[in-house]
ZAFIDO-507082 format. One record per residue (C-alpha): z, y, x; residue in one letter. Coordinates in steps of 0.25 Angstrom, whole numbers, padded with zeros to 4 digits, always signed. Example, Ala and Ser with C-alpha at 12.3 -4.5 7.8 and 13.67 -1.06 7.14 Angstrom:
+0031-0018+0049a+0029-0004+0055s
This chain:
+0000+0000+0000m-0004+0014+0005y+0003+0027+0002d-0011+0034+0002i-0025+0030+0002a-0036+0041+0005i-0050+0038+0000i-0060+0044+0009g-0060+0047+0024a-0068+0059+0025g-0061+0072+0030i-0052+0074+0018s-0047+0059+0018g-0045+0059+0033s-0038+0073+0033a-0029+0067+0022i-0026+0054+0029a-0022+0062+0042r-0013+0071+0034e-0006+0059+0027l-0005+0052+0041s+0006+0062+0044k+0015+0055+0034y+0021+0041+0033n+0011+0036+0023l+0002+0024+0023k-0012+0030+0021t-0026+0024+0020i-0039+0030+0020v-0050+0023+0013l-0065+0027+0017e-0077+0020+0010k-0086+0023+0022g-0087+0015+0035v-0078+0026+0042e-0073+0040+0040v-0081+0053+0038c-0093+0047+0031q-0093+0056+0019g-0094+0071+0017t-0086+0074+0030t-0097+0068+0039k-0107+0078+0033a-0102+0092+0031n-0103+0105+0038s-0091+0103+0047a-0085+0117+0043i-0070+0121+0043v-0071+0132+0032h-0062+0144+0032g-0059+0143+0018g-0065+0156+0012f-0075+0150+0003d-0067+0141-0006a-0062+0148-0019k-0048+0153-0018e-0037+0144-0024g-0046+0132-0022s-0042+0119-0015l-0054+0122-0006k-0049+0135-0002a-0034+0131+0000k-0037+0118+0008l-0049+0124+0016n-0040+0135+0022v-0029+0125+0024v-0038+0116+0031g-0045+0126+0040n-0031+0131+0045k-0028+0116+0049l-0041+0113+0056y-0038+0119+0070p-0025+0111+0072k-0031+0098+0065l-0043+0098+0074c-0035+0100+0086e-0026+0089+0083d-0037+0079+0079l-0046+0083+0091n-0057+0088+0082v-0066+0099+0086e-0065+0111+0077f-0071+0125+0079k-0065+0137+0071q-0078+0145+0073n-0078+0152+0060g-0088+0154+0049s-0097+0165+0043l-0102+0166+0029v-0115+0175+0030l-0119+0186+0021a-0133+0191+0019f-0133+0200+0007n-0123+0207-0002e-0120+0195-0011e-0117+0187+0002d-0108+0198+0007e-0100+0198-0006k-0099+0183-0005h-0093+0184+0009i-0083+0195+0005k-0079+0186-0007d-0077+0174+0003l-0069+0183+0012y-0060+0187+0001e-0059+0173-0004r-0055+0168+0010g-0044+0178+0011i-0039+0173-0002r-0040+0159+0004n-0032+0163+0016n-0043+0161+0026v-0041+0167+0039d-0052+0173+0048g-0061+0179+0038l-0070+0192+0041k-0082+0198+0035i-0092+0201+0046l-0104+0211+0046n-0118+0208+0050r-0116+0212+0065e-0103+0204+0066e-0110+0191+0060v-0122+0192+0070i-0112+0195+0082e-0105+0181+0080i-0117+0174+0074e-0130+0179+0081p-0139+0169+0075n-0135+0172+0061v-0146+0177+0051n-0147+0192+0054k-0148+0195+0039n-0133+0192+0038v-0125+0205+0034i-0111+0199+0034s-0102+0187+0035a-0089+0181+0032l-0082+0176+0045l-0071+0165+0044c-0065+0163+0057e-0057+0150+0053v-0069+0142+0049a-0074+0131+0059g-0081+0119+0062i-0076+0104+0064v-0082+0090+0066c-0079+0084+0052p-0082+0070+0058f-0072+0071+0069n-0062+0078+0060l-0063+0067+0049n-0061+0056+0060v-0050+0063+0067a-0042+0065+0054l-0043+0050+0051m-0041+0045+0065e-0028+0054+0065n-0024+0049+0052a-0026+0034+0056i-0018+0037+0069e-0007+0042+0061n-0006+0029+0052g-0017+0031+0041a-0027+0020+0038e-0042+0021+0036l-0050+0010+0029q-0065+0012+0029v-0076+0006+0020q-0066+0006+0009s-0073+0012-0003k-0064+0014-0015v-0069+0008-0028i-0057+0009-0037g-0043+0015-0038i-0032+0009-0047e-0018+0015-0049k-0008+0004-0050i+0007+0009-0052d+0010+0018-0040n-0002+0015-0031y-0017+0014-0031f-0026+0002-0029d-0038+0006-0022i-0050-0003-0023k-0060-0003-0011l-0074-0009-0010l-0073-0022-0003n-0059-0020+0002k-0045-0023-0002e-0038-0013-0011n-0029-0002-0006i-0016+0002-0012k-0011+0016-0011s+0000+0025-0017k-0009+0037-0016y-0024+0039-0016v-0031+0051-0010i-0046+0052-0014n-0054+0059-0003a-0067+0052-0006a-0076+0063-0004g-0089+0063-0013v-0082+0051-0020y-0069+0057-0023a-0072+0059-0038d-0075+0044-0039k-0062+0040-0032i-0055+0050-0042n-0062+0043-0054n-0056+0030-0050m-0042+0035-0054i-0047+0042-0066g-0049+0055-0060g-0060+0065-0065d-0056+0078-0060e-0068+0081-0052y-0081+0075-0048f-0089+0076-0035i-0103+0082-0033i-0109+0076-0021p-0116+0088-0014r-0125+0085-0002k-0126+0094+0010g-0137+0093+0021e-0135+0098+0035y-0143+0100+0048k-0137+0098+0062v-0144+0105+0074l-0143+0103+0089d-0132+0109+0097k-0142+0119+0102s-0142+0126+0088e-0126+0125+0087g-0125+0139+0094k-0133+0146+0083m-0120+0149+0076v-0105+0151+0080n-0099+0151+0066h-0101+0142+0053v-0111+0150+0046i-0111+0150+0031f-0119+0157+0020q-0113+0162+0008c-0109+0150-0001p-0115+0146-0014t-0111+0138-0026e-0116+0126-0018k-0107+0128-0006g-0107+0136+0007k-0121+0135+0009g-0129+0131+0022v-0120+0134+0034l-0124+0134+0049v-0113+0130+0059t-0111+0124+0073k-0104+0111+0073t-0092+0108+0082v-0101+0100+0091h-0111+0112+0093g-0122+0108+0083n-0128+0117+0072l-0125+0112+0057l-0133+0118+0046v-0131+0115+0031g-0128+0111+0021p-0135+0112+0008n-0129+0107-0005a-0136+0096-0014t-0129+0089-0025v-0132+0074-0024v-0130+0062-0033d-0126+0052-0021n-0114+0056-0014a-0119+0048-0002e-0132+0056-0001d-0132+0062+0013i-0147+0063+0015t-0154+0075+0020t-0166+0080+0013t-0178+0089+0018r-0175+0099+0007d-0160+0099+0010g-0162+0101+0025i-0172+0112+0023n-0163+0119+0014e-0151+0120+0024i-0161+0125+0035v-0167+0136+0026e-0153+0140+0021n-0147+0140+0035s-0157+0151+0040k-0150+0161+0031k-0138+0160+0041s-0145+0157+0054i-0160+0159+0055e-0164+0153+0068n-0158+0139+0068i-0167+0130+0075d-0168+0118+0065f-0177+0110+0075r-0164+0107+0082k-0159+0099+0070t-0153+0086+0075i-0149+0080+0061t-0147+0083+0046s-0137+0077+0037f-0131+0077+0023g-0117+0076+0017g-0112+0075+0003v-0100+0084-0001r-0090+0081-0012a-0092+0093-0021t-0082+0093-0033p-0085+0098-0046n-0072+0106-0046t-0076+0116-0035g-0064+0113-0027d-0058+0101-0019f-0052+0091-0029c-0039+0088-0022i-0028+0084-0031f-0018+0073-0036a-0024+0066-0048s-0017+0068-0061d-0025+0055-0066k-0018+0046-0055c-0006+0049-0048k-0006+0049-0033n-0021+0050-0032f-0026+0062-0024i-0040+0068-0025n-0046+0074-0013v-0060+0076-0019g-0071+0087-0019g-0069+0090-0004i-0082+0098-0001e-0082+0110+0008s-0072+0115+0013p-0067+0100+0014g-0068+0099+0029l-0060+0111+0031a-0050+0108+0020s-0047+0094+0025a-0034+0096+0032p-0030+0105+0020g-0034+0094+0010v-0026+0084+0018a-0013+0093+0017k-0016+0096+0002y-0017+0081-0001v-0003+0078+0006v+0003+0089-0004e-0004+0082-0016l+0002+0068-0012l+0016+0074-0010q+0014+0080-0024n+0011+0066-0029e+0024+0061-0024g+0020+0056-0010l+0032+0057-0001i+0027+0061+0013l+0035+0058+0026v+0029+0064+0039e+0027+0055+0051k+0034+0059+0063t+0023+0053+0072n+0011+0059+0066f+0001+0062+0077n-0009+0073+0073p-0017+0072+0086i-0030+0064+0087r-0033+0061+0102n-0048+0061+0105k-0056+0062+0118n-0064+0074+0121k-0079+0072+0119s-0085+0068+0132f-0096+0079+0130v-0084+0089+0130k-0078+0084+0143m-0079+0090+0156n-0085+0082+0168n-0071+0078+0173e-0066+0074+0159e-0079+0065+0158k-0078+0059+0171n-0063+0055+0168a-0067+0049+0155m-0079+0041+0161i-0069+0036+0172k-0060+0031+0161n-0070+0026+0151n-0084+0023+0156k-0090+0024+0142n-0088+0039+0143y-0099+0038+0154g-0109+0033+0144k-0116+0043+0135i-0121+0037+0122v-0125+0050+0115c-0133+0059+0124r-0134+0070+0114c-0119+0072+0112e-0114+0066+0125s-0106+0055+0118i-0101+0044+0127t-0099+0029+0123e-0084+0031+0125a-0083+0041+0114e-0091+0032+0105i-0082+0020+0108i-0070+0029+0105d-0076+0034+0092a-0077+0020+0087i-0064+0014+0092n-0055+0026+0089s-0046+0027+0077t-0055+0028+0064c-0066+0025+0074g-0081+0026+0071a-0088+0014+0064r-0102+0019+0063t-0113+0026+0071v-0111+0039+0063d-0096+0037+0064g-0097+0037+0079v-0107+0049+0078k-0097+0057+0070r-0085+0055+0080r-0092+0057+0093v-0106+0062+0090r-0116+0052+0096p-0129+0054+0088g-0125+0068+0084m-0134+0074+0094g-0149+0077+0095r-0154+0063+0095c-0145+0059+0083q-0141+0046+0089g-0155+0042+0093g-0151+0038+0107f-0136+0035+0105c-0137+0028+0092g-0139+0014+0097p-0128+0015+0107k-0118+0020+0097v-0122+0008+0088i-0120-0001+0100e-0106+0005+0103i-0101+0004+0089i-0106-0010+0088a-0099-0014+0101r-0086-0006+0098e-0084-0012+0084l-0089-0026+0087n-0101-0026+0077m-0116-0028+0078s-0125-0016+0079v-0131-0020+0066e-0117-0017+0059d-0116-0003+0065v-0117+0008+0054l-0123+0022+0055k-0112+0027+0045d-0111+0021+0031y-0110+0006+0027e-0124-0001+0028k-0129+0010+0038s-0132+0000+0049n-0138+0006+0061m-0145-0007+0065v-0151-0016+0056v-0156-0027+0066g-0165-0029+0078k-0179-0024+0077v-0186-0038+0080k-0177-0045+0069e-0180-0034+0059l-0195-0037+0062r-0192-0052+0059g-0193-0057+0073e-0182-0066+0079l-0174-0060+0090v-0165-0069+0099e-0151-0063+0101i
């Protein structure tokens, strides 16, 4: 019997798991995917918003501001790269200027720090490549950028190191309340019993809520498409560059990533299939054209990849975080769209408050360790440090990914660490082989080989990301119908 079962191992579920690992509780996280970070968290804008955009009084506004303030220390403790480089919302006409003034005033009411309205000259001074038609902008100094994959993994790793459990490939297909506990039915696995349930199931949160008779909200899957450009284009901007938001969202943004690439997107398209992460010619053309309003001279010939992600847009217009009045001890954490990444640390603390209100007695651990130790990336080491690492472990001397200078030792560590990678994309998200210009064209086969060796499986069983996404389907001669002697 568990005290708490968390459904979903995205950024929200993982942040909640870590927060709960501070207490003497038996907690399990149930994830339907092959590993963590396979949903919305792996395909978003990677922005830590300041908190000026959300409507005052909303959970989005409250938890965004709380989460933003927690980010610097959290990322320091978890050894996750975070850059508080600030954001700009650009104005190009009188209507835009009125909008950014409203955003400024809303931000003040939301208790956002570091807000200032800049004139045209001030904007161009700090962003020389901005569209020269700009007339003013709202600066938010506390906004920033982070690697959502590494943060998701780091939160879960630290939670596990402090006693939480993770069970992957555990799709919830039914929940029954029996007396004072929940009987959680899983596909092809034994049931899990828990006194409390936290529903952090992303685009499926409404479906999980329906299982206990809840009908307070529903999720509208909304797809966003992005383009990632080479690091040579990453210097085009210094801040996160927004346009004035519309009813569809914050619009197409242009930002550098913590790794130095340029990220452009997203658009917003309602889709029927919550798993639809495809990109389309029309969608990509849309974000390219819209981005020119902010930065005119981006060289899109330097695009290295495009991707899509589905966000969980709630019909309520706000995060759906509440204790169910249909079923006691069931906590919903649904509708976590933007600014969900920024809000995650605040969401976790808010959920702990809800659990206490539901009657959960919390006793803090005396041995909670907030620190996640992780070796510095090989590419960021100086020559002395590199030589020392190679001397201690020869696999540091084997470069697997030439684009990103990723060593075999780093890939092995990513697989064998707490909450280790189980797929090619899982390795890619943790240590970046395949994130460079060739997109795994050279290093991909070697990564497959390393995964198979470290996990003691055949290369035919290695997955790209999801179940049944096998990277190798057989040998060429066998597929041609010819016999091959092994």
